C-alpha positions as CSV (number, residue, x, y, z in Angstrom):
1,M,133.9,50.9,144.1
2,Q,135.7,48.1,142.4
3,V,135.2,46.2,139.1
4,I,134.8,42.4,139.5
5,L,135.2,40.1,136.5
6,D,133.9,36.6,136.4
7,R,136.2,35.0,133.8
8,D,134.0,31.9,133.6
9,K,131.2,34.0,132.2
10,C,133.2,36.4,130.0
11,T,133.2,35.6,126.3
12,G,135.4,38.6,125.2
13,L,132.8,40.4,123.1
14,G,134.4,43.8,124.0
15,I,131.2,45.8,124.7
16,C,132.7,46.9,128.0
17,E,135.8,48.0,126.2
18,S,133.7,50.2,123.9
19,V,131.9,51.7,126.8
20,A,134.8,52.2,129.2
21,P,138.1,51.9,127.3
22,D,140.1,53.3,130.2
23,H,139.1,50.2,132.3
24,F,138.8,47.3,129.8
25,E,140.8,45.9,126.8
26,I,140.4,42.8,124.8
27,D,143.9,41.4,124.3
28,D,145.3,39.7,121.2
29,G,144.1,36.3,122.4
30,G,140.5,37.6,122.8
31,E,140.6,37.7,126.6
32,L,139.3,40.6,128.6
33,V,141.9,42.5,130.5
34,V,140.8,44.8,133.4
35,L,143.2,47.7,133.1
36,R,142.0,49.4,136.3
37,D,139.6,47.8,138.8
38,E,139.2,50.8,141.0
39,V,136.3,53.1,140.1
40,T,136.2,56.8,141.1
41,D,132.9,58.6,141.8
42,E,133.3,60.4,138.5
43,E,133.6,57.1,136.6
44,R,130.8,55.3,138.4
45,A,128.0,56.0,135.8
46,T,130.2,54.9,132.9
47,L,131.2,51.7,134.7
48,E,127.6,51.0,135.7
49,D,126.7,51.3,132.0
50,A,129.5,48.8,131.0
51,V,128.2,46.3,133.6
52,R,124.6,46.7,132.5
53,Q,125.6,46.2,128.8
54,C,127.6,43.0,129.4
55,P,125.5,40.3,127.7
56,T,126.9,37.5,129.8
57,G,126.7,39.2,133.2
58,A,130.5,38.7,133.7
59,L,131.0,42.1,135.3
60,R,129.8,43.6,138.5
61,L,130.7,46.5,140.8
62,A,131.3,46.0,144.5
63,A,132.0,48.4,147.3
64,T,135.6,48.5,148.4
65,A,136.4,48.2,152.1
66,P,137.5,51.4,153.8
67,D,141.2,51.7,154.4
68,A,142.3,50.3,157.7
69,A,143.7,53.0,160.0
């Protein structure tokens, strides 16, 4: 899974940062920084919670394509 950020919708409230600080950070300019966009199975529930709590709908999770062999 991968975190997808829609910068046009993000207002930098930081709710996602409070839910998943290993993945998100609000920088000094108030912009959201995605620290890691890859989501492990162990992190999935936490990231789903962060996506669900985003008041602007700026975050979503998407399946990543399998590695090409």
